[in-house]
N, C-alpha and C positions, 0 to 999 in steps of 0.2 A: 504494500500500500504506500503510495507516494502522495504527499500533500503538496499541491501546487497552489500557493495562495489560499483561496477559499475553496477551490474545487478539489475534490478527493478523486484521485486516479487509482484504479485498481485493475489488475489483470482479470481475464475471464476464467471461470472454472472449466476444466475439461475432465473427462472421465478417464481413469487409468485402472488397469488390472494389476494386482500385486503379483510379483514374480517369486515371492518367497513363502515359506511356511511360517505361520504365526505361532508364537509361544504364549499360551494363556493358561490360567488356572482359575478355579472357582473362587469367588469372594465368599468368605465366611462371615456372616453377620456378627458384628461386634469386634472384628479384628482391627488391629491398629493399622491405619493407612498412612502412617508417616512414610514419606518417600514415594507415595503413589499419587499421581496427579488425577484430580477429579475436576472436570470442567464445571463452570458455573451453571450452564444450562442443565447438566446432569444433576447437580446439587438441587437446583430449583425443581426438578422433576422427582425428587425424593431419593436419589441415589446417594450413597451406595445402598443396595438392597439385595435380597435373595435373588439369585439368578444372574447377577452381574459377574463379570470376569475381570481378572487382573492380567493385563498384557505386559510383556516386557520386550525390549529391544534385544534380539539375539546376540548383537555385538556389544551391548552395554547393559548388563543385567540390572544396573542401578536405575536405568531409565524405565519406569513403570507407570502405567496409567490404567484407569478404570474404563471398561467397556460396558455400557449399559446392557441390561438383559435383552431388551427388544432388539437393539442393534446386533448383538451377538447372535440371537436366534435367526435374524433375517440374513446375516452375512457370513456365518461360519458353519463348518461341519467338521466332525472329527475325521482323521485319516484312518 
């Protein structure tokens, strides 16, 4: 996002297919999420909650984030 005076300039979104396998584990209600990113929209929707998953970057295991249950169900399947 680039701010040019008062006008906000943004690039367009495009669709991409992932080339790698995702590493995820189930969220356990009540677990400490220190070190796990949870987006503000997910927080506002009541996350973290049962069915959510914790994803991690396979090349940096300290980089972790919450994947909401509905998004996980719609976009992931086990190998």
